[in-house]
C-alpha positions as CSV (number, residue, x, y, z in Angstrom):
1,M,89.9,101.5,105.6
2,N,87.3,104.4,104.2
3,K,89.0,107.3,102.0
4,Q,90.3,109.7,105.0
5,Q,92.6,107.6,106.0
6,Y,94.5,106.6,103.1
7,L,98.3,107.1,103.7
8,G,100.6,109.3,101.3
9,E,104.1,108.0,101.4
10,F,105.0,111.4,103.4
11,E,101.8,110.8,105.9
12,H,103.3,107.3,106.8
13,A,107.0,108.4,107.1
14,V,105.6,111.2,109.6
15,L,103.5,108.6,111.6
16,L,106.1,105.8,111.9
17,T,108.5,108.4,113.2
18,I,106.0,110.1,115.7
19,I,105.5,105.7,116.9
20,A,109.1,105.8,117.3
21,L,110.0,108.7,119.0
22,K,107.0,108.0,121.8
23,D,107.0,110.7,124.3
24,N,109.3,113.0,122.8
25,A,107.5,113.6,119.5
26,Y,107.4,117.4,118.7
27,G,108.3,119.0,115.5
28,V,111.9,119.3,115.7
29,T,112.6,116.2,116.8
30,I,110.2,114.6,114.1
31,K,112.1,116.9,111.3
32,S,115.4,115.5,112.7
33,H,114.4,111.9,113.1
34,L,113.4,112.0,109.4
35,K,116.6,113.6,108.6
36,D,119.0,111.0,110.0
37,C,116.7,107.9,109.3
38,V,115.7,108.4,106.1
39,G,117.9,111.3,104.5
40,R,114.4,113.8,104.6
41,D,114.8,117.3,105.2
42,V,112.1,118.8,105.5
43,S,110.6,122.5,106.3
44,I,108.8,122.8,109.5
45,G,105.6,124.1,107.7
46,A,105.3,120.9,105.7
47,L,105.5,119.1,108.8
48,Y,102.9,120.8,110.9
49,S,100.4,120.8,107.4
50,T,100.8,117.1,107.5
51,T,100.0,116.6,111.3
52,E,96.9,119.1,110.9
53,R,96.0,116.5,108.0
54,L,96.6,113.6,110.4
55,E,94.4,115.4,113.1
56,K,91.7,116.1,111.0
57,K,91.3,112.9,110.0
58,G,91.7,111.4,113.3
59,L,94.6,109.3,113.1
60,L,96.8,111.4,115.1
61,E,96.2,113.6,118.2
62,S,98.1,116.7,120.0
63,R,98.9,118.1,122.9
64,K,101.1,120.9,124.4
65,S,103.3,121.5,127.1
66,G,103.6,124.2,129.4
67,A,105.2,127.4,127.8
68,T,108.9,128.0,128.8
69,A,111.3,131.0,128.8
70,A,113.9,129.0,127.4
71,R,111.3,128.9,124.4
72,G,110.7,132.4,123.9
73,G,107.1,131.5,126.0
74,K,106.3,128.9,123.9
75,A,104.6,125.6,124.0
76,K,106.1,123.0,122.5
77,R,103.2,120.2,120.5
78,F,103.7,116.5,121.3
79,F,102.2,114.2,118.8
80,N,101.0,110.8,119.3
81,V,99.1,108.2,117.2
82,T,95.7,107.3,117.8
83,A,94.0,103.5,117.6
84,S,92.9,104.5,113.8
85,G,96.2,105.9,113.2
86,L,98.0,103.0,114.0
87,Q,95.0,100.4,111.9
88,A,95.6,102.7,108.8
89,I,99.8,102.1,109.2
90,K,98.8,98.6,109.3
91,I,96.5,98.5,106.4
92,T,99.4,100.6,104.7
93,K,102.3,98.3,105.6
94,S,100.2,95.7,104.4
95,Q,99.2,97.2,100.9
96,I,102.7,98.3,100.3
97,E,103.8,94.2,100.9
98,K,101.3,92.9,98.4
99,L,102.4,95.6,95.8
100,W,106.5,93.9,96.4
101,A,105.5,91.0,96.4
102,S,103.6,91.2,93.2
103,A,106.4,92.7,91.5
104,S,108.4,90.8,89.1
105,L,112.2,91.8,90.6
106,Q,113.6,89.1,88.7
107,N,113.5,91.4,85.7
108,V,114.5,94.4,87.0
109,V,118.2,94.6,87.1
110,S,119.2,97.5,89.1
111,L,116.5,97.6,91.8
């Protein structure tokens, strides 16, 4: 994995959320899923800056739906994880599991 594909904690959470939401992954549903699953209430601006960064890294792609009157003429922007994004998630998961396995948790009282 090259340096461009290292995932930060929030990037990891956003990619996993998009995978979980499948074809219904857009700003509001991603924000809601993060709040429901991990109690993380993020601003829509922080979410969109993260999705833009992930798109630039080639880990995510987006498409716009048709504009609707109910949305004031605005289109929804739907996201999906690319093959490179899936690879980055798998590598990050493996790295985190290795770190957990190497930690000596017997000496930690409150974890």
